[in-house]
C-alpha positions as a printed Julia matrix, in Angstrom:
505×3 Matrix{Float64}:
 -65.81    5.24  33.97
 -62.71    6.14  33.26
 -62.43    8.94  35.36
 -63.0     6.33  38.32
 -60.58    3.74  37.03
 -58.15    6.17  37.23
 -59.12    7.44  40.6
 -59.19    3.83  41.87
 -55.61    2.97  40.18
 -54.23    5.95  42.32
 -55.49    5.15  45.59
 -54.15    2.14  45.29
 -50.59    3.61  44.96
 -51.07    5.76  47.4
 -52.27    2.68  50.05
 -48.88    0.4   48.71
 -46.46    3.59  49.51
 -48.11    3.8   52.88
 -47.76    0.16  53.38
 -44.01    0.43  53.15
 -43.58    3.61  54.78
 -44.96    1.75  57.4
 -42.82   -1.46  56.44
 -39.57    0.13  57.56
 -40.8     2.09  60.43
 -42.4    -1.33  62.32
 -39.59   -4.08  61.82
 -42.36   -6.41  62.56
 -44.67   -5.38  59.64
 -41.4    -5.33  57.44
 -41.17   -9.52  58.07
 -44.04   -9.66  57.08
 -44.14   -7.74  53.79
 -41.04   -9.42  52.94
 -42.36  -12.95  53.79
 -45.61  -11.79  51.18
 -43.46  -10.46  48.77
 -40.99  -13.79  48.84
 -42.06  -16.07  45.55
 -41.22  -20.09  45.77
 -40.09  -21.94  42.32
 -41.36  -24.69  40.73
 -39.17  -27.06  39.03
 -41.02  -29.7   36.26
 -39.43  -32.87  37.48
 -39.47  -34.3   33.9
 -37.68  -31.56  31.98
 -36.3   -29.39  34.58
 -37.74  -25.87  33.68
 -38.02  -23.64  36.45
 -41.97  -21.69  37.14
 -41.78  -19.22  39.52
 -45.34  -20.58  40.47
 -46.77  -24.04  40.24
 -48.61  -25.06  37.47
 -50.89  -28.15  36.47
 -49.2   -28.46  33.45
 -45.4   -28.15  32.08
 -45.68  -25.49  29.52
 -42.32  -26.8   28.14
 -42.84  -30.41  27.86
 -46.69  -30.7   28.61
 -46.34  -33.5   31.36
 -49.19  -33.13  34.38
 -49.18  -32.75  37.79
 -44.71  -32.46  37.47
 -43.83  -29.82  39.37
 -42.03  -29.51  42.74
 -41.39  -26.91  44.9
 -37.81  -26.08  44.58
 -36.25  -23.89  48.0
 -33.93  -20.93  47.55
 -30.65  -20.87  48.05
 -28.85  -19.58  51.2
 -26.02  -18.18  49.14
 -27.08  -17.36  45.21
 -23.94  -16.92  44.48
 -22.77  -19.83  44.83
 -26.0   -21.34  43.5
 -25.29  -19.5   40.11
 -21.84  -20.89  40.25
 -23.06  -24.6   40.36
 -25.42  -24.36  38.07
 -23.66  -23.29  35.25
 -21.73  -24.32  32.04
 -19.78  -27.23  32.61
 -17.48  -26.48  30.32
 -14.84  -24.19  31.75
 -14.61  -25.65  35.35
 -11.5   -23.57  36.31
 -13.03  -19.42  34.9
  -8.96  -18.83  34.97
  -8.36  -21.31  32.42
 -11.65  -20.3   30.44
 -11.19  -19.74  26.22
 -13.9   -18.33  24.77
 -12.15  -18.82  21.3
 -14.53  -21.57  18.97
 -12.13  -24.23  17.63
 -12.0   -25.88  14.44
 -13.64  -29.77  14.61
 -11.78  -30.71  11.65
  -8.55  -29.54  13.11
  -8.91  -31.49  16.28
  -8.06  -34.82  17.09
 -10.46  -37.77  18.32
  -7.92  -40.49  19.98
 -10.57  -43.18  19.44
  -8.09  -45.58  21.71
  -8.45  -43.68  25.21
 -11.48  -45.82  26.54
 -11.09  -47.56  29.91
 -11.86  -51.05  29.31
 -13.58  -53.16  32.34
 -12.1   -56.44  30.74
 -15.51  -57.63  31.61
 -17.02  -58.45  27.87
 -20.47  -57.91  28.49
 -20.21  -54.85  30.22
 -17.57  -53.06  27.28
 -19.96  -54.69  24.79
 -22.75  -52.87  25.96
 -20.45  -49.61  26.0
 -19.22  -49.55  23.41
 -15.37  -51.5   23.76
 -15.06  -49.83  27.0
 -15.59  -46.09  29.69
 -15.02  -43.1   27.21
 -12.64  -40.48  29.77
 -14.76  -37.61  31.13
 -17.98  -39.02  30.61
 -20.87  -39.81  33.29
 -22.54  -42.57  33.22
 -25.83  -43.83  35.28
 -26.42  -47.18  36.32
 -30.25  -47.78  37.58
 -32.0   -50.9   38.73
 -33.88  -52.4   41.26
 -33.2   -52.52  44.66
 -30.6   -55.56  45.07
 -30.49  -56.4   41.72
 -26.32  -56.02  41.52
 -25.34  -52.48  41.05
 -22.97  -51.86  43.41
 -21.62  -55.62  42.49
 -21.1   -54.78  39.09
 -19.44  -51.03  39.5
 -17.07  -52.87  42.79
 -16.04  -55.42  40.13
 -15.11  -52.7   37.3
 -12.95  -51.02  39.39
 -11.39  -53.8   40.31
  -9.91  -54.37  37.2
  -7.98  -51.31  36.82
  -4.48  -49.97  39.03
  -5.56  -49.0   42.46
  -4.34  -45.31  42.31
  -6.88  -44.75  39.37
  -9.9   -45.71  41.02
 -12.21  -44.49  43.73
 -15.25  -46.28  45.62
 -17.01  -43.1   47.15
 -20.57  -44.87  49.16
 -23.06  -42.85  50.7
 -25.52  -46.13  51.73
 -22.95  -48.99  53.53
 -20.11  -48.85  55.42
 -16.44  -48.84  54.71
 -16.83  -52.21  56.8
 -19.27  -54.02  54.9
 -17.78  -52.86  51.59
 -14.78  -55.0   52.16
 -17.0   -58.36  53.21
 -18.24  -57.44  49.29
 -14.77  -57.39  48.19
 -13.84  -60.53  50.09
 -16.9   -62.59  48.48
 -15.83  -61.23  45.14
 -12.46  -62.2   44.69
 -10.98  -58.42  45.63
  -9.33  -58.91  48.52
  -6.1   -57.76  47.62
  -7.05  -54.94  45.32
  -6.22  -51.32  47.32
  -8.8   -49.77  45.9
  -9.41  -46.3   47.76
 -12.69  -45.55  49.45
 -14.42  -42.98  50.88
 -17.79  -43.11  52.59
 -19.31  -39.96  52.34
 -23.02  -37.7   51.21
 -21.79  -34.25  50.98
 -21.36  -32.64  47.6
 -18.31  -30.38  48.8
 -16.4   -33.07  50.43
 -16.77  -35.5   47.02
 -16.09  -32.35  45.09
 -12.92  -31.87  47.35
 -11.54  -35.35  47.22
 -11.97  -35.9   43.54
 -10.2   -32.6   42.77
  -7.15  -33.77  44.72
  -6.71  -37.26  43.67
  -8.3   -36.93  40.17
  -8.52  -41.04  39.94
  -9.73  -42.24  36.06
 -12.58  -44.18  36.99
 -14.7   -43.48  40.73
 -18.11  -44.46  41.29
 -20.84  -42.4   43.06
 -23.4   -45.38  45.43
 -25.88  -43.68  45.06
 -26.57  -40.09  43.67
 -30.14  -40.15  45.62
 -27.44  -39.66  48.56
 -25.38  -36.98  47.75
 -27.07  -33.77  49.31
 -25.28  -30.11  48.7
 -25.53  -28.24  52.02
 -26.59  -24.85  50.33
 -29.73  -25.99  49.47
 -32.55  -27.0   52.03
 -34.68  -29.73  50.81
 -34.19  -33.22  51.84
 -31.48  -35.59  50.5
 -33.22  -37.98  47.44
 -35.24  -34.73  46.34
 -35.48  -33.39  43.05
 -33.67  -30.23  43.51
 -30.79  -32.29  45.52
 -30.34  -34.74  42.72
 -30.29  -32.24  40.26
 -27.78  -30.09  41.68
 -25.35  -33.15  42.64
 -25.38  -34.49  39.21
 -24.91  -30.95  37.42
 -21.4   -30.04  39.3
 -20.17  -33.77  39.34
 -20.79  -33.38  35.48
 -18.73  -30.53  35.69
 -16.0   -32.03  37.45
 -16.11  -35.11  34.89
 -15.76  -32.35  32.31
 -13.18  -30.15  33.36
 -10.74  -33.12  34.81
 -11.23  -35.95  32.22
 -12.7   -38.46  35.09
 -15.3   -41.14  34.65
 -17.88  -41.34  36.62
 -20.37  -44.11  37.45
 -23.47  -42.77  39.27
 -25.26  -45.83  40.18
 -29.45  -45.04  40.9
 -32.71  -46.71  42.28
 -35.68  -47.25  39.98
 -38.86  -46.13  40.68
 -42.16  -49.04  40.34
 -42.63  -47.9   37.17
 -38.81  -49.2   36.02
 -37.69  -45.4   35.64
 -35.0   -43.71  37.47
 -35.86  -41.77  40.39
 -35.19  -38.34  41.01
 -35.95  -36.03  37.75
 -36.18  -37.25  34.42
 -33.61  -34.66  33.58
 -31.16  -36.32  35.38
 -31.11  -38.89  31.89
 -30.65  -35.87  29.93
 -28.05  -34.45  31.53
 -25.63  -37.31  31.9
 -23.81  -39.1   29.08
 -24.99  -42.93  29.24
 -27.86  -44.49  30.88
 -27.39  -48.5   32.08
 -30.51  -50.37  33.44
 -29.53  -53.52  35.33
 -32.56  -55.93  34.74
 -33.24  -59.27  36.09
 -36.03  -61.16  38.46
 -34.5   -61.76  42.01
 -35.39  -65.3   41.69
 -33.28  -66.39  39.08
 -29.41  -65.78  38.2
 -30.14  -64.1   35.1
 -28.92  -60.62  34.84
 -29.46  -58.34  31.67
 -27.48  -55.05  31.67
 -29.53  -52.68  28.28
 -27.87  -49.34  27.45
 -31.01  -46.98  26.9
 -29.21  -43.9   26.32
 -25.24  -43.97  24.75
 -23.7   -40.92  22.77
 -20.52  -43.16  22.26
 -22.41  -45.76  20.83
 -25.24  -48.38  19.85
 -28.22  -48.23  22.43
 -29.15  -52.02  21.39
 -26.79  -53.79  22.84
 -27.15  -56.18  25.69
 -25.41  -57.75  28.03
 -25.95  -60.96  30.15
 -24.68  -62.12  33.06
 -25.24  -64.92  35.82
 -25.02  -63.66  39.44
 -22.77  -66.2   41.68
 -21.66  -66.21  44.56
 -18.21  -64.87  43.47
 -19.82  -62.01  41.46
 -21.34  -61.18  38.14
 -19.85  -63.56  35.64
 -20.02  -62.51  31.81
 -22.33  -65.17  29.7
 -21.24  -65.34  25.97
 -23.04  -68.62  25.09
 -26.43  -66.81  26.47
 -29.13  -69.36  24.11
 -27.71  -72.4   26.38
 -28.24  -70.6   29.42
 -31.78  -69.27  28.85
 -32.78  -72.71  27.28
 -31.52  -75.05  29.39
 -34.39  -76.76  31.64
 -36.42  -76.6   28.54
 -39.01  -79.63  28.41
 -38.78  -82.01  25.61
 -41.5   -83.05  23.78
 -44.12  -80.72  25.79
 -47.47  -79.17  23.78
 -47.04  -75.61  24.13
 -43.08  -74.67  23.78
 -41.39  -73.62  20.56
 -37.74  -72.01  20.39
 -37.6   -68.71  18.23
 -34.54  -66.68  17.8
 -34.32  -63.15  18.21
 -31.71  -60.03  17.88
 -30.86  -58.21  20.5
 -28.04  -55.44  19.12
 -26.05  -57.16  17.5
 -26.37  -60.52  19.66
 -28.89  -63.31  18.28
 -30.89  -65.06  21.61
 -32.78  -68.58  21.0
 -35.38  -68.3   23.11
 -38.02  -70.4   24.63
 -41.78  -69.31  24.5
 -44.22  -71.45  26.08
 -47.87  -70.88  25.36
 -51.36  -72.23  27.64
 -54.64  -71.9   26.96
 -57.94  -72.95  28.92
 -61.68  -72.75  28.55
 -62.42  -69.55  30.05
 -64.69  -69.38  32.84
 -66.2   -66.07  32.34
 -67.98  -64.23  29.21
 -64.56  -62.0   28.42
 -61.34  -64.63  27.92
 -57.99  -63.35  29.78
 -54.69  -62.4   27.7
 -52.16  -62.31  30.08
 -48.5   -62.08  28.44
 -44.9   -62.01  29.41
 -42.12  -60.67  27.25
 -44.02  -59.79  24.73
 -47.01  -57.21  23.72
 -50.11  -58.04  24.85
 -51.81  -56.49  22.2
 -49.25  -58.41  19.69
 -51.1   -61.93  20.76
 -54.5   -60.58  19.87
 -53.94  -59.81  17.17
 -51.66  -62.84  16.4
 -55.12  -64.78  18.08
 -57.48  -62.81  15.62
 -55.27  -63.95  12.2
 -55.6   -67.51  13.85
 -59.45  -66.83  13.63
 -59.63  -65.66   9.95
 -56.94  -67.58   8.54
 -56.73  -71.29  10.67
 -60.51  -71.21  11.87
 -59.38  -71.57  15.17
 -61.82  -69.71  17.63
 -60.06  -68.55  20.58
 -62.9   -66.37  21.98
 -63.69  -68.81  24.59
 -60.29  -69.4   25.93
 -57.55  -67.9   28.37
 -54.48  -67.48  26.67
 -51.38  -66.88  28.66
 -47.76  -66.59  26.89
 -44.39  -66.62  28.54
 -41.29  -65.82  27.43
 -38.58  -67.75  29.76
 -35.67  -65.82  30.88
 -37.04  -62.66  31.84
 -36.13  -61.33  28.1
 -38.62  -59.08  26.96
 -38.86  -59.27  23.2
 -39.93  -56.18  20.7
 -39.63  -57.47  17.32
 -42.09  -59.24  15.53
 -39.7   -62.34  13.92
 -41.6   -64.06  17.17
 -44.94  -63.95  15.37
 -44.75  -67.34  13.91
 -43.35  -69.34  17.02
 -45.76  -67.58  19.6
 -48.87  -68.64  17.03
 -47.16  -72.42  16.63
 -47.06  -72.57  20.48
 -50.74  -71.33  21.1
 -52.13  -73.91  18.95
 -49.92  -76.49  19.88
 -51.01  -76.01  23.43
 -54.69  -75.9   22.06
 -54.36  -78.93  20.28
 -52.0   -80.66  23.34
 -50.05  -81.64  20.61
 -46.2   -80.92  20.81
 -44.46  -79.89  17.48
 -43.59  -82.82  14.9
 -40.62  -81.17  13.83
 -37.95  -80.18  16.14
 -36.83  -77.1   14.85
 -36.66  -73.39  15.58
 -39.25  -71.34  14.41
 -38.52  -67.62  12.55
 -41.14  -65.64  10.98
 -43.2   -62.13  11.07
 -47.2   -62.81  10.09
 -49.11  -60.59   8.76
 -52.71  -59.96   8.76
 -53.75  -62.07   6.02
 -51.78  -64.92   6.91
 -48.61  -64.17   5.1
 -45.05  -65.62   6.97
 -43.24  -62.04   6.17
 -39.2   -62.2    6.28
 -37.27  -60.87   9.0
 -33.69  -58.9    9.42
 -30.31  -61.15   9.56
 -31.82  -64.59   9.31
 -28.32  -66.54   8.47
 -27.0   -64.53  11.53
 -29.77  -66.74  14.03
 -29.6   -69.07  12.16
 -26.19  -69.93  12.65
 -26.26  -69.29  16.47
 -28.8   -72.01  16.11
 -26.76  -73.95  14.47
 -23.98  -73.22  17.37
 -26.42  -74.13  20.35
 -26.71  -77.83  18.24
 -29.81  -76.96  16.35
 -30.08  -78.68  12.68
 -33.74  -77.6   11.35
 -35.03  -74.44  11.05
 -38.62  -72.74   9.64
 -38.18  -69.83   7.77
 -40.15  -67.48   5.85
 -40.05  -68.16   2.09
 -39.75  -64.5    0.98
 -36.03  -64.46   2.94
 -35.06  -67.17   0.9
 -32.39  -65.29  -1.39
 -30.61  -64.2    1.8
 -29.93  -67.52   2.65
 -27.82  -68.78  -0.55
 -24.66  -67.66   1.19
 -25.29  -69.66   4.11
 -26.94  -72.72   2.68
 -23.7   -72.99  -0.06
 -21.39  -73.33   3.48
 -23.19  -76.01   4.97
 -23.17  -79.43   4.61
 -26.18  -81.11   4.71
 -26.76  -81.71   8.22
 -28.96  -78.39   8.82
 -31.91  -78.38   7.17
 -34.01  -74.63   6.44
 -37.47  -75.58   5.79
 -39.05  -72.38   3.9
 -42.69  -71.45   4.53
 -45.38  -68.7    3.12
 -48.37  -68.78   4.83
 -49.29  -69.88   8.34
 -51.12  -72.37   6.82
 -48.23  -74.37   5.32
 -46.26  -73.26   8.34
 -48.93  -75.64  10.24
 -49.16  -78.03   8.05
 -45.51  -78.95   8.41
 -44.99  -78.37  12.25
 -47.76  -80.83  13.02
 -48.53  -82.99  10.34
 -44.94  -83.61   9.27
 -45.52  -82.48   5.2
 -41.72  -81.57   4.88
 -41.55  -78.43   2.35
 -38.87  -77.8    0.08
 -35.62  -77.64   1.34
């Protein structure tokens, strides 16, 4: 058997040698051999790892069905330069010596403040020089408007607006509507990366906007603009320019139907800051969240109101989000949540109707549906309220999504109110996390939540008794107009809210 194997290997080797010599003599056969030898490259759209062949699952990040074919470049040397490190943009100025961290000066004052209070708060008091910021959002939500307003806050000679989606005349019309008609903002309408690189190198602005990253393409790639390879190469090139020339770049990007930025997932790993612009198109409220920030917190929230004059920062968010709330209506309860360092007063609405089917419906907007199912189970166990034959709907007004558990007691209060068709007897802000045994647990930053409620005109608050010690300092600074009601269980809370049995204040 071993002799036969060796013999087969020798025959295969001789056949390959003969085919190679024939390919040299025959140009047509040579082209066929070269075509067979050429291999396609594949890249994972989640992590950006390259592979020589297609795989069903990425071996680097474990994601399934994320392989996309990446066409080879025409000039491999230029491709290698584009994929190189962004640390040194000019090879002549490269320095391979390591630096001593404690000997370096960190200028914390070199942030670019836009004057837009909500944007500066989300960024951490302004843009960091030389950073790459990705601004994502649904089409028409106001990304271009926010970017243009940010440029209007700086001297004209330090800014640049690069658009690949709109003409110069269209951008001029928007500037007039935003009150920026007298601003001589430099404008460039190109999509070729080489042209963008040339202009950025010559002008060296402090702040530049690329609208949008999906339209930028490199002529060295055969792929269409917006493809995985084009977005990846363009972002890598802009990253090198931003770091080497100390230019702050804002990249706008569209989002997919599942809410993530269109393009490879590696795009979010490459940039320094990822901002998401959210909101419903039929309402004027717009929310700006930071899901990634290398220079600040990621739990801050910026609130804007879209008007015919552009985006306006909203500092008194509680009045905006609770405006229009019906009075003395069953199923409506106000609670306070924390978004970063900001307390927000939100209205929670609930609706229960008899289920015409065997399995009741549970629908939520703004809270986790599994959390609602858990709270309904606690109601059935602790309060003997059976909701198994009723469809339950819960909505957080204003388009805000509540991720914390401090609104548990308010959600249960709204459901009980609509189930009994009875509004709350005590018009109060309700706070508290509900445990599986029916106890009301303390929440974080209670004093800050109550203080925000008092500024909005509320004087009654239902709070967890477990957090009473934290409220001593707040109670000592308030007069008798503010009433704090402490409860330990959900039964005590509902006796207070629906029966008027006052607890200790």
